[in-house]
PATOR-522169 format. One record per residue: residue number from 1; y, z, x of N, C-alpha, C in turn. Coordinates in nm, 3 decimals. Layout:
# PATOR-522169
NUM;Y;Z;X;Y;Z;X;Y;Z;X .
...
//
This chain:
# PATOR-522169
1;10.561;11.498;16.547;10.517;11.368;16.508;10.388;11.376;16.431 .
2;10.304;11.463;16.481;10.174;11.473;16.420;10.184;11.512;16.274 .
3;10.271;11.605;16.237;10.283;11.646;16.097;10.344;11.535;16.013 .
4;10.429;11.453;16.070;10.486;11.339;15.999;10.381;11.236;15.968 .
5;10.291;11.209;16.064;10.182;11.113;16.043;10.086;11.165;15.939 .
6;10.053;11.295;15.948;9.961;11.357;15.852;10.020;11.352;15.711 .
7;10.148;11.378;15.699;10.214;11.372;15.567;10.209;11.231;15.511 .
8;10.229;11.131;15.596;10.225;10.992;15.552;10.086;10.954;15.505 .
9;9.982;11.002;15.575;9.844;10.972;15.537;9.811;11.038;15.403 .
10;9.848;11.165;15.386;9.823;11.237;15.259;9.895;11.166;15.145 .
11;10.018;11.126;15.169;10.095;11.056;15.067;10.030;10.923;15.032 .
12;9.981;10.850;15.127;9.915;10.721;15.103;9.786;10.740;15.025 .
13;9.706;10.841;15.061;9.580;10.869;14.991;9.611;10.909;14.847 .
14;9.710;10.994;14.827;9.748;11.037;14.692;9.793;10.918;14.608 .
15;9.871;10.830;14.665;9.919;10.712;14.593;9.804;10.622;14.551 .
16;9.708;10.600;14.641;9.592;10.516;14.610;9.505;10.583;14.504 .
17;9.484;10.714;14.518;9.396;10.786;14.426;9.454;10.791;14.285 .
18;9.585;10.803;14.272;9.645;10.816;14.139;9.681;10.682;14.078 .
19;9.675;10.576;14.152;9.713;10.445;14.100;9.627;10.402;13.982 .
20;9.500;10.439;13.981;9.411;10.397;13.873;9.405;10.496;13.758 .
21;9.470;10.611;13.768;9.463;10.712;13.663;9.534;10.665;13.537 .
22;9.477;10.699;13.422;9.541;10.672;13.294;9.519;10.532;13.242 .
23;9.441;10.452;13.309;9.414;10.318;13.257;9.265;10.300;13.240 .
24;9.230;10.226;13.139;9.090;10.195;13.116;9.061;10.059;13.176 .
25;8.943;10.043;13.231;8.910;9.911;13.284;8.901;9.812;13.169 .
26;8.935;9.690;13.195;8.925;9.585;13.093;8.778;9.560;13.061 .
27;8.744;9.540;12.933;8.605;9.514;12.900;8.563;9.378;12.955 .
28;8.436;9.366;12.981;8.382;9.238;13.027;8.404;9.135;12.918 .
29;8.423;9.011;12.957;8.452;8.904;12.862;8.343;8.888;12.757 .
30;8.218;8.918;12.793;8.108;8.898;12.698;8.072;9.027;12.624 .
31;8.143;9.136;12.647;8.112;9.263;12.579;8.168;9.258;12.437 .
32;8.089;9.302;12.336;8.140;9.301;12.199;8.248;9.406;12.182 .
33;8.343;9.378;12.096;8.449;9.475;12.067;8.389;9.593;11.993 .
34;8.447;9.710;12.012;8.398;9.830;11.943;8.408;9.808;11.794 .
35;8.300;9.835;11.721;8.299;9.823;11.577;8.290;9.680;11.527 .
36;8.271;9.584;11.613;8.262;9.445;11.570;8.147;9.429;11.472 .
37;8.175;9.369;11.358;8.072;9.345;11.259;8.048;9.463;11.166 .
38;8.102;9.579;11.199;8.084;9.696;11.113;8.178;9.685;10.994 .
39;8.124;9.707;10.874;8.204;9.702;10.753;8.241;9.843;10.710 .
40;8.355;9.857;10.650;8.395;9.985;10.595;8.332;10.004;10.458 .
41;8.335;10.125;10.408;8.283;10.155;10.275;8.390;10.118;10.172 .
42;8.350;10.050;10.068;8.443;10.010;9.963;8.498;10.130;9.887 .
43;8.617;10.113;9.835;8.677;10.210;9.744;8.683;10.144;9.606 .
44;8.718;10.220;9.506;8.732;10.164;9.371;8.841;10.057;9.368 .
45;8.943;10.069;9.452;9.050;9.970;9.457;9.003;9.835;9.512 .
46;8.894;9.834;9.587;8.842;9.709;9.643;8.775;9.621;9.537 .
47;8.724;9.682;9.430;8.658;9.609;9.322;8.766;9.568;9.223 .
48;8.774;9.439;9.192;8.878;9.387;9.104;8.823;9.366;8.963 .
49;8.899;9.415;8.865;8.862;9.402;8.725;8.974;9.328;8.654 .
50;8.937;9.222;8.581;9.034;9.147;8.503;9.013;9.171;8.355 .
51;9.115;9.142;8.277;9.106;9.157;8.132;9.162;9.289;8.085 .
52;9.200;9.292;7.959;9.259;9.413;7.903;9.154;9.492;7.825 .
53;9.181;9.621;7.807;9.089;9.707;7.733;9.067;9.649;7.593 .
54;8.944;9.659;7.546;8.908;9.604;7.416;8.860;9.461;7.422 .
55;8.878;9.395;7.534;8.832;9.257;7.554;8.731;9.256;7.668 .
56;8.645;9.157;7.668;8.543;9.144;7.772;8.609;9.135;7.910 .
57;8.569;9.221;8.005;8.630;9.218;8.138;8.560;9.119;8.232 .
58;8.624;9.097;8.345;8.561;9.026;8.457;8.561;9.121;8.576 .
59;8.461;9.106;8.664;8.448;9.194;8.780;8.428;9.109;8.904 .
60;8.502;9.143;9.010;8.485;9.078;9.140;8.455;9.187;9.243 .
61;8.335;9.178;9.302;8.291;9.274;9.404;8.310;9.209;9.540 .
62;8.377;9.276;9.633;8.404;9.214;9.764;8.280;9.208;9.854 .
63;8.284;9.114;9.948;8.181;9.102;10.052;8.225;9.171;10.181 .
64;8.348;9.218;10.185;8.408;9.268;10.309;8.385;9.416;10.335 .
65;8.315;9.484;10.245;8.288;9.627;10.262;8.152;9.660;10.200 .
66;8.101;9.776;10.233;7.969;9.817;10.184;7.983;9.903;10.059 .
67;7.878;9.909;9.976;7.887;9.989;9.854;7.900;10.138;9.886 .
68;7.976;10.209;9.805;7.991;10.353;9.827;7.862;10.427;9.795 .
69;7.847;10.545;9.851;7.727;10.626;9.828;7.756;10.745;9.737 .
70;7.878;10.751;9.684;7.914;10.855;9.588;7.969;10.787;9.463 .
71;7.965;10.858;9.352;8.019;10.806;9.226;8.170;10.789;9.240 .
72;8.218;10.668;9.210;8.361;10.641;9.212;8.406;10.606;9.070 .
73;8.521;10.658;9.031;8.578;10.631;8.900;8.724;10.592;8.918 .
74;8.766;10.494;8.838;8.907;10.455;8.841;8.948;10.419;8.699 .
75;9.050;10.487;8.648;9.102;10.454;8.516;9.187;10.329;8.528 .
76;9.154;10.228;8.449;9.223;10.100;8.452;9.327;10.090;8.341 .
77;9.297;10.150;8.226;9.387;10.156;8.111;9.384;10.300;8.062 .
78;9.500;10.364;8.041;9.500;10.507;8.014;9.445;10.552;7.878 .
79;9.467;10.482;7.770;9.422;10.528;7.639;9.505;10.644;7.587 .
80;9.462;10.699;7.472;9.533;10.811;7.407;9.431;10.913;7.361 .
81;9.479;11.033;7.330;9.389;11.137;7.281;9.314;11.086;7.157 .
82;9.195;11.135;7.133;9.127;11.247;7.196;9.061;11.210;7.329 .
83;9.033;11.315;7.406;8.969;11.304;7.537;8.820;11.330;7.523 .
84;8.737;11.254;7.594;8.592;11.276;7.593;8.561;11.404;7.669 .
85;8.487;11.494;7.602;8.444;11.620;7.663;8.292;11.624;7.663 .
86;8.236;11.709;7.746;8.091;11.730;7.746;8.050;11.771;7.605 .
87;7.945;11.710;7.553;7.895;11.740;7.420;7.945;11.645;7.313 .
88;8.047;11.564;7.345;8.101;11.469;7.247;8.010;11.348;7.231 .
89;8.036;11.275;7.123;7.978;11.143;7.102;8.091;11.043;7.123 .
90;8.064;10.935;7.195;8.166;10.834;7.219;8.104;10.695;7.204 .
91;8.175;10.610;7.131;8.134;10.470;7.116;8.198;10.392;7.231 .
92;8.117;10.318;7.304;8.166;10.246;7.422;8.139;10.097;7.411 .
93;8.214;10.022;7.485;8.184;9.883;7.518;8.172;9.882;7.670 .
94;8.079;9.803;7.724;8.061;9.805;7.869;8.012;9.671;7.921 .
95;8.034;9.654;8.051;7.982;9.540;8.128;7.920;9.599;8.253 .
96;7.799;9.554;8.287;7.729;9.600;8.408;7.707;9.483;8.502 .
97;7.748;9.502;8.627;7.726;9.405;8.735;7.656;9.478;8.848 .
98;7.552;9.417;8.906;7.485;9.478;9.021;7.559;9.439;9.149 .
99;7.569;9.537;9.239;7.646;9.517;9.362;7.585;9.411;9.452 .
100;7.453;9.416;9.473;7.390;9.332;9.575;7.403;9.183;9.547 .
101;7.391;9.142;9.421;7.400;8.998;9.393;7.523;8.962;9.311 .
102;7.601;9.063;9.273;7.729;9.042;9.204;7.712;8.967;9.072 .
103;7.599;8.991;9.006;7.570;8.924;8.880;7.573;9.022;8.763 .
104;7.617;8.972;8.650;7.613;9.051;8.528;7.468;9.072;8.487 .
105;7.436;9.196;8.452;7.301;9.232;8.410;7.298;9.263;8.261 .
106;7.405;9.324;8.211;7.407;9.366;8.071;7.552;9.383;8.028 .
107;7.574;9.367;7.898;7.707;9.391;7.841;7.692;9.415;7.692 .
108;7.754;9.520;7.643;7.751;9.546;7.499;7.826;9.436;7.424 .
109;7.921;9.371;7.489;7.994;9.262;7.426;7.898;9.150;7.385 .
110;7.788;9.132;7.459;7.690;9.027;7.425;7.624;9.053;7.290 .
111;7.616;9.179;7.250;7.550;9.216;7.124;7.649;9.230;7.009 .
112;7.778;9.225;7.041;7.880;9.233;6.937;7.894;9.369;6.872 .
113;7.846;9.473;6.938;7.861;9.609;6.883;7.876;9.709;6.996 .
114;7.928;9.825;6.960;7.947;9.931;7.059;7.814;10.000;7.088 .
115;7.813;10.074;7.197;7.697;10.154;7.239;7.741;10.299;7.236 .
116;7.671;10.381;7.155;7.710;10.522;7.146;7.637;10.606;7.250 .
117;7.713;10.694;7.314;7.659;10.789;7.410;7.680;10.929;7.351 .
118;7.569;11.003;7.333;7.579;11.137;7.275;7.454;11.218;7.309 .
119;7.471;11.344;7.336;7.595;11.413;7.370;7.632;11.383;7.516 .
120;7.757;11.346;7.538;7.804;11.315;7.673;7.777;11.435;7.763 .
121;7.723;11.407;7.880;7.686;11.513;7.975;7.538;11.540;7.974 .
122;7.472;11.510;7.860;7.328;11.531;7.847;7.260;11.413;7.777 .
123;7.331;11.305;7.758;7.276;11.190;7.686;7.163;11.125;7.765 .
124;7.084;11.046;7.696;6.973;10.975;7.761;7.024;10.845;7.823 .
125;7.114;10.864;7.917;7.170;10.754;7.996;7.166;10.799;8.142 .
126;7.201;10.710;8.232;7.200;10.745;8.374;7.304;10.854;8.402 .
127;7.280;10.931;8.507;7.368;11.042;8.543;7.512;10.996;8.566 .
128;7.529;10.878;8.624;7.663;10.826;8.649;7.745;10.809;8.522 .
129;7.678;10.779;8.410;7.748;10.770;8.281;7.778;10.909;8.229 .
130;7.682;10.999;8.233;7.706;11.135;8.182;7.822;11.201;8.255 .
131;7.836;11.175;8.383;7.949;11.230;8.461;8.075;11.146;8.443 .
132;8.058;11.015;8.443;8.172;10.924;8.447;8.249;10.907;8.318 .
133;8.190;10.943;8.204;8.262;10.928;8.077;8.353;11.046;8.047 .
134;8.321;11.162;8.103;8.401;11.282;8.076;8.544;11.261;8.126 .
135;8.639;11.292;8.039;8.780;11.277;8.074;8.842;11.147;8.028 .
136;8.760;11.051;7.984;8.817;10.927;7.930;8.889;10.960;7.800 .
137;8.986;10.877;7.765;9.057;10.890;7.638;9.023;10.771;7.550 .
138;9.034;10.792;7.420;9.008;10.683;7.327;9.098;10.565;7.359 .
139;9.039;10.446;7.367;9.114;10.326;7.401;9.128;10.301;7.550 .
140;9.076;10.391;7.632;9.089;10.373;7.778;8.979;10.282;7.833 .
141;9.005;10.233;7.952;8.906;10.153;8.026;8.891;10.217;8.163 .
142;8.764;10.232;8.206;8.735;10.296;8.335;8.634;10.213;8.412 .
143;8.659;10.202;8.541;8.564;10.142;8.635;8.477;10.254;8.689 .
144;8.345;10.235;8.680;8.248;10.329;8.738;8.167;10.254;8.843 .
145;8.166;10.303;8.965;8.080;10.248;9.070;7.977;10.356;9.098 .
146;7.852;10.325;9.062;7.747;10.427;9.057;7.641;10.399;9.163 .
147;7.626;10.491;9.259;7.520;10.474;9.360;7.383;10.494;9.297 .
148;7.281;10.448;9.365;7.144;10.451;9.311;7.100;10.590;9.268 .
149;7.139;10.694;9.341;7.092;10.828;9.305;7.151;10.878;9.173 .
150;7.255;10.814;9.123;7.311;10.848;8.992;7.290;10.734;8.893 .
151;7.212;10.634;8.938;7.180;10.519;8.854;7.031;10.516;8.825 .
152;6.965;10.411;8.872;6.821;10.395;8.846;6.734;10.434;8.964 .
153;6.794;10.494;9.067;6.717;10.549;9.178;6.642;10.444;9.258 .
154;6.540;10.490;9.327;6.460;10.404;9.415;6.369;10.310;9.336 .
155;6.336;10.346;9.211;6.243;10.266;9.133;6.309;10.149;9.061 .
156;6.439;10.155;9.033;6.505;10.048;8.959;6.470;10.055;8.811 .
157;6.511;9.952;8.736;6.485;9.951;8.592;6.519;9.814;8.534 .
158;6.432;9.762;8.450;6.458;9.639;8.373;6.530;9.530;8.452 .
159;6.470;9.484;8.558;6.527;9.376;8.637;6.631;9.420;8.739 .
160;6.658;9.549;8.747;6.751;9.602;8.848;6.666;9.661;8.958 .
161;6.684;9.610;9.079;6.600;9.656;9.190;6.629;9.801;9.227 .
162;6.532;9.865;9.289;6.549;10.001;9.336;6.658;10.010;9.441 .
163;6.731;10.119;9.442;6.837;10.141;9.540;6.966;10.068;9.509 .
164;6.976;10.008;9.393;7.092;9.926;9.357;7.214;10.009;9.320 .
165;7.331;9.966;9.368;7.459;10.023;9.326;7.503;9.946;9.202 .
166;7.547;10.019;9.100;7.584;9.961;8.972;7.735;9.966;8.954 .
167;7.792;9.858;8.902;7.935;9.853;8.874;7.951;9.833;8.723 .
168;8.007;9.934;8.658;8.032;9.929;8.514;8.181;9.927;8.488 .
169;8.220;9.849;8.389;8.352;9.862;8.329;8.324;9.913;8.188 .
170;8.379;10.031;8.156;8.350;10.098;8.029;8.480;10.118;7.952 .
171;8.478;10.077;7.825;8.588;10.106;7.733;8.543;10.218;7.639 .
172;8.625;10.320;7.624;8.598;10.426;7.525;8.659;10.379;7.393 .
173;8.579;10.309;7.314;8.629;10.250;7.190;8.667;10.357;7.088 .
174;8.582;10.460;7.075;8.610;10.567;6.978;8.546;10.696;7.026 .
175;8.627;10.801;7.032;8.577;10.934;7.065;8.553;11.005;6.932 .
176;8.426;11.042;6.907;8.386;11.096;6.777;8.380;11.248;6.773 .
177;8.418;11.316;6.878;8.410;11.462;6.880;8.269;11.508;6.908 .
178;8.241;11.633;6.876;8.111;11.694;6.907;7.998;11.615;6.842 .
179;7.897;11.587;6.923;7.780;11.511;6.876;7.698;11.597;6.781 .
180;7.642;11.534;6.678;7.550;11.601;6.586;7.416;11.614;6.654 .
181;7.357;11.733;6.648;7.228;11.751;6.716;7.119;11.787;6.620 .
//
């Protein structure tokens, strides 16, 4: 009898001890959900660009995610050869919108003429342009999302605050080949 009683007690203790295994306690009603309020980092697909290449674009920057900290590029219109290579000169049309306030800051379309970048890769433009133009084809349109370290840095420039993420839509109007130096 004694071993039967002992077996029943061990079995009861084991049942009670294992009953709670594998389940998490329910969170308190007032506890915030994990990750509540945390935003994800935006991708190039999150930024919406309207309009066709060769025409003034529109840009919509979302409020639902944070700006990326690396240079992002997305080809919106493919274009045709020739391809922009390091050392080339390229005539561009562009629109610049700042991430923080989602406002247009500059656009070559406002001046009615293209902006030439030469030599690509070493031109006197921000690093995000020197990197971001390579590989474009004539007639193509590309979205560039440029973090501050490849833009105007901590100091900012001409009404653009320091640390600002820049959103450019760039059209490669004409690829002129190797830049004259």
